[in-house]
C-alpha positions as CSV (number, residue, x, y, z in Angstrom):
1,M,0.0,0.0,0.0
2,S,1.4,3.4,-1.0
3,V,2.2,6.1,1.6
4,R,-0.7,8.3,0.3
5,D,-3.1,5.4,0.8
6,K,-1.8,4.7,4.3
7,I,-2.4,8.4,5.3
8,A,-5.9,8.3,3.7
9,A,-6.6,5.1,5.6
10,A,-5.6,6.7,8.9
11,L,-7.9,9.6,8.3
12,M,-10.7,7.3,7.5
13,V,-10.2,5.4,10.7
14,L,-10.3,8.6,12.8
15,V,-13.4,9.9,11.0
16,W,-15.2,6.6,11.4
17,G,-14.2,6.2,15.0
18,L,-15.7,9.5,16.0
19,N,-18.7,8.8,13.8
20,F,-20.4,6.8,16.6
21,V,-20.4,9.6,19.1
22,V,-21.6,12.0,16.4
23,I,-24.6,9.7,15.7
24,K,-25.4,9.5,19.3
25,Y,-25.6,13.4,19.5
26,G,-27.6,13.5,16.3
27,L,-30.2,11.2,17.7
28,Q,-30.9,13.6,20.5
29,G,-33.1,15.7,18.3
30,V,-33.9,13.4,15.3
31,P,-35.2,9.8,15.2
32,P,-32.9,7.3,13.6
33,L,-34.6,6.7,10.2
34,L,-35.1,10.4,9.6
35,L,-31.5,11.0,10.5
36,G,-30.5,8.4,7.9
37,A,-32.6,10.2,5.3
38,L,-31.1,13.6,6.1
39,R,-27.6,12.2,5.9
40,F,-28.0,10.8,2.4
41,I,-29.9,13.8,1.1
42,F,-26.9,15.9,1.9
43,V,-24.5,13.4,0.5
44,A,-26.3,13.4,-2.8
45,F,-27.2,17.1,-3.1
46,P,-25.8,19.4,-4.4
47,A,-22.8,17.2,-5.3
48,I,-24.7,15.1,-7.8
49,F,-25.1,18.1,-10.1
50,F,-21.4,18.4,-10.5
51,L,-20.3,14.7,-10.8
52,P,-20.8,12.3,-13.7
53,R,-22.7,9.1,-13.2
54,P,-20.3,6.3,-12.3
55,N,-19.5,4.1,-15.3
56,V,-20.9,0.9,-13.8
57,P,-24.3,-0.9,-14.3
58,L,-27.1,0.8,-12.4
59,R,-28.1,-2.4,-10.8
60,L,-24.7,-2.5,-9.0
61,V,-25.1,1.2,-7.9
62,A,-28.6,0.4,-6.6
63,A,-27.4,-2.7,-4.7
64,Y,-24.5,-0.8,-3.3
65,G,-26.8,1.9,-2.0
66,L,-29.3,-0.5,-0.5
67,T,-26.6,-2.5,1.4
68,I,-23.7,-0.3,2.4
69,S,-25.9,2.8,2.8
70,F,-29.5,2.0,3.7
71,G,-29.0,-1.4,5.3
72,Q,-26.0,-0.6,7.3
73,F,-27.1,2.7,8.7
74,A,-30.8,1.9,9.2
75,F,-29.6,-1.0,11.5
76,L,-26.8,0.9,13.1
77,F,-28.8,4.1,13.8
78,S,-31.6,2.0,15.3
79,A,-29.1,0.0,17.4
80,L,-27.7,3.2,18.9
81,Y,-31.2,4.6,19.4
82,V,-32.4,1.6,21.4
83,G,-29.4,1.9,23.7
84,M,-26.4,0.2,22.2
85,P,-23.3,2.0,23.6
86,T,-21.2,3.8,21.0
87,G,-17.9,2.1,21.9
88,L,-19.4,-1.4,21.8
89,A,-21.2,-0.7,18.6
90,S,-18.0,0.4,16.9
91,L,-16.4,-2.9,18.0
92,V,-19.3,-5.3,17.1
93,L,-19.7,-3.6,13.7
94,Q,-16.2,-4.9,12.9
95,A,-17.8,-8.3,12.4
96,Q,-17.9,-7.0,8.8
97,V,-14.2,-7.9,8.5
98,F,-14.8,-11.7,8.8
99,I,-18.1,-11.6,6.9
100,S,-16.3,-9.8,4.1
101,L,-13.5,-12.4,4.1
102,L,-15.9,-15.3,3.9
103,L,-17.9,-13.8,1.1
104,A,-14.7,-12.8,-0.8
105,A,-13.5,-16.4,-0.5
106,L,-16.8,-17.8,-1.8
107,I,-17.4,-15.3,-4.6
108,F,-13.9,-14.3,-5.8
109,G,-11.9,-17.4,-4.6
110,E,-9.6,-15.3,-2.4
111,R,-7.6,-17.7,-0.3
112,L,-8.1,-17.9,3.4
113,H,-5.3,-19.0,5.7
114,A,-5.5,-21.0,8.9
115,T,-4.7,-17.8,10.8
116,N,-7.9,-16.2,9.3
117,F,-10.0,-19.0,10.7
118,A,-8.2,-18.8,14.1
119,G,-8.8,-15.1,14.2
120,L,-12.5,-15.6,13.3
121,A,-13.0,-18.1,16.0
122,L,-11.3,-15.8,18.6
123,A,-13.3,-12.7,17.5
124,L,-16.5,-14.7,17.7
125,A,-15.7,-15.8,21.2
126,G,-15.0,-12.2,22.1
127,V,-18.4,-11.1,20.7
128,V,-20.2,-13.8,22.7
129,L,-18.3,-12.7,25.9
130,L,-19.4,-9.1,25.2
131,M,-23.0,-10.1,24.7
132,T,-23.2,-12.3,27.8
133,S,-21.5,-9.6,29.9
134,S,-23.5,-6.6,28.6
135,V,-27.0,-7.7,27.9
136,G,-29.4,-7.3,30.8
137,A,-27.2,-6.6,33.7
138,Q,-25.4,-3.7,32.1
139,G,-28.6,-2.3,30.5
140,V,-27.4,-3.1,26.9
141,P,-30.3,-4.5,24.9
142,L,-30.0,-7.7,23.0
143,L,-31.8,-6.0,20.2
144,G,-29.0,-3.4,20.0
145,F,-26.4,-6.3,19.5
146,A,-28.6,-8.0,16.9
147,L,-29.2,-4.7,14.9
148,T,-25.4,-4.0,15.0
149,L,-24.6,-7.4,13.6
150,C,-27.2,-6.8,10.8
151,A,-25.4,-3.5,10.1
152,A,-22.1,-5.4,9.8
153,T,-23.6,-7.9,7.4
154,S,-25.0,-5.1,5.2
155,W,-21.5,-3.4,5.1
156,A,-19.9,-6.7,4.2
157,V,-22.3,-7.3,1.3
158,G,-21.6,-3.7,0.1
159,N,-17.9,-4.5,0.2
160,I,-18.3,-7.4,-2.2
161,L,-20.4,-5.3,-4.6
162,N,-17.7,-2.6,-4.5
163,K,-15.2,-5.3,-5.4
164,K,-17.2,-6.2,-8.5
165,M,-17.0,-2.6,-9.8
166,V,-13.6,-2.6,-11.6
167,K,-11.9,0.8,-12.0
168,V,-14.8,2.8,-10.8
169,D,-14.4,6.5,-9.9
170,V,-15.2,6.2,-6.2
171,V,-16.5,9.8,-5.3
172,P,-19.2,9.7,-8.0
173,L,-20.2,6.2,-6.8
174,V,-20.6,7.4,-3.2
175,V,-22.6,10.5,-4.3
176,W,-24.9,8.8,-6.9
177,S,-25.5,5.7,-4.8
178,A,-26.6,8.1,-2.0
179,L,-29.8,8.6,-4.1
180,V,-30.8,5.0,-3.5
181,P,-31.3,5.0,0.3
182,I,-33.2,8.3,0.5
183,I,-36.6,7.0,-0.5
184,P,-36.4,3.8,1.7
185,F,-35.3,5.9,4.7
186,I,-38.2,8.3,4.2
187,L,-40.8,5.6,3.7
188,A,-39.5,3.7,6.7
189,S,-39.5,6.9,8.8
190,V,-43.0,7.8,7.8
191,T,-44.2,4.2,8.5
192,I,-42.4,3.6,11.8
193,E,-41.7,7.0,13.3
194,G,-44.8,8.8,12.0
195,V,-45.4,12.0,10.1
196,P,-46.2,14.1,13.3
197,R,-42.8,13.2,14.8
198,I,-41.0,14.0,11.5
199,I,-42.6,17.4,11.3
200,D,-41.9,18.1,15.0
201,S,-38.2,17.0,14.6
202,L,-37.6,19.2,11.5
203,S,-39.4,22.2,13.0
204,H,-37.4,22.0,16.2
205,L,-34.1,20.8,14.8
206,P,-31.3,21.4,17.3
207,T,-27.9,22.8,16.4
208,V,-26.2,19.6,17.5
209,S,-28.3,17.5,15.1
210,V,-27.5,19.9,12.2
211,G,-23.8,19.5,13.0
212,A,-24.2,15.7,13.2
213,V,-25.9,15.5,9.8
214,A,-23.1,17.7,8.3
215,Y,-20.4,15.5,9.8
216,L,-22.1,12.2,8.7
217,A,-22.7,13.5,5.2
218,I,-19.3,15.1,4.5
219,G,-16.9,13.3,6.8
220,A,-18.2,9.8,7.3
221,S,-19.8,9.4,3.8
222,L,-18.0,11.5,1.3
223,V,-14.6,11.4,2.8
224,G,-14.7,8.0,4.6
225,Y,-16.4,5.9,2.0
226,S,-14.5,7.5,-0.9
227,V,-11.3,6.4,0.7
228,W,-12.8,3.0,1.6
229,G,-14.1,2.4,-1.9
230,H,-10.7,3.3,-3.4
231,L,-8.8,0.9,-1.1
232,I,-11.3,-2.0,-1.4
233,S,-11.1,-1.7,-5.2
234,C,-7.3,-1.5,-5.4
235,Y,-6.2,-4.1,-2.8
236,P,-7.3,-7.6,-1.8
237,V,-10.2,-7.7,0.7
238,W,-8.0,-9.5,3.3
239,K,-5.6,-6.5,3.3
240,V,-8.2,-3.7,3.4
241,A,-11.1,-4.9,5.5
242,P,-9.0,-5.5,8.7
243,L,-7.8,-1.9,8.6
244,T,-11.0,-1.0,10.4
245,L,-9.8,-2.9,13.5
246,L,-8.5,0.5,14.6
247,V,-12.0,2.1,14.4
248,P,-13.3,0.5,17.6
249,V,-10.1,1.7,19.4
250,V,-11.0,5.3,18.5
251,G,-14.7,4.6,19.1
252,L,-14.2,3.1,22.6
253,A,-11.8,5.9,23.5
254,A,-14.2,8.6,22.2
255,G,-17.2,6.9,24.0
256,A,-15.3,6.9,27.3
257,V,-13.9,10.4,27.1
258,I,-16.8,12.3,25.5
259,L,-19.9,10.3,26.6
260,D,-18.4,8.8,29.8
261,E,-19.2,5.3,28.7
262,G,-17.4,3.0,31.2
263,L,-16.7,-0.7,30.5
264,T,-16.8,-3.5,33.0
265,G,-13.9,-5.9,33.4
266,A,-15.8,-8.5,31.4
267,Q,-16.5,-6.0,28.6
268,I,-12.9,-5.0,28.5
269,A,-11.9,-8.6,28.3
270,G,-14.3,-9.3,25.5
271,S,-13.1,-6.2,23.6
272,V,-9.5,-7.3,23.9
273,V,-10.4,-10.8,22.7
274,V,-12.2,-9.4,19.6
275,L,-9.3,-7.1,18.8
276,A,-6.9,-10.0,19.3
277,G,-8.9,-12.0,16.8
278,L,-8.8,-9.1,14.3
279,M,-5.0,-8.7,14.7
280,I,-4.4,-12.4,14.2
281,N,-6.3,-12.1,11.0
282,V,-4.2,-9.1,9.9
283,F,-0.7,-10.1,11.0
284,G,-1.1,-13.9,11.3
285,P,-0.1,-14.9,7.8
286,Q,3.1,-12.7,7.9
287,L,4.0,-14.1,11.3
288,A,3.4,-17.7,10.2
289,R,5.7,-17.2,7.1
290,R,8.5,-15.8,9.4
291,L,8.2,-18.7,11.8
292,R,8.4,-21.2,8.9
293,A,11.4,-19.3,7.5
């Protein structure tokens, strides 16, 4: 990976790590599905008037928008809304790494090593420990965990769709695909959250929610997913997807410092186990080669 791409990846990790705290603030004045609609409205407009349509089949653009944009964030915003802590959400969402690896192996024939499977088993054990130590006694809803895992699956499917788009210009893809989730988010918001609540939220929109929408649209979507799409299309999935293992480090730190989200001993242990599994997945093959040498 080039130096420029490494710097871009570091910026992406920082932006996405802080993203969870920003979402939590945004949800103070706006319900989750309406927040998703506002996010992608401002991703698409006015940028769509200045960027050409990406040179890929519309069905792939639509599928990308429905998975990595609508699916992922409808589930994630709802998880945070029902009480999933931001730090834990940033960690559990990284299940996308292993789901992406398994899908890439099945669809593209990318080879998985024994260390990948070892890392997967360890990370799954960590997620189970997090769930058993958090749900109920710590006030973390099981629904929040389930919704976050659904968000991770949506992200992983979007990664595979991104991989199918060879030599696509990433910024136009992010902007044009943002058109896709707007209508589903609005329809879901009208159906689940109700028109009176939507009108009340928009007519009394707090400054913190306006700032959150701007951050989510410009930082997390335009900057973050443009970098992500570039990396995932230029490098093997096994090399790119695990980069996000640093996102929960930033997310956990931000949740603790900004939102005062403390972790119990068992939650810390589960977090360490998950991160260890992710690190084995990243560094295991190189370490195994060195040991054999």
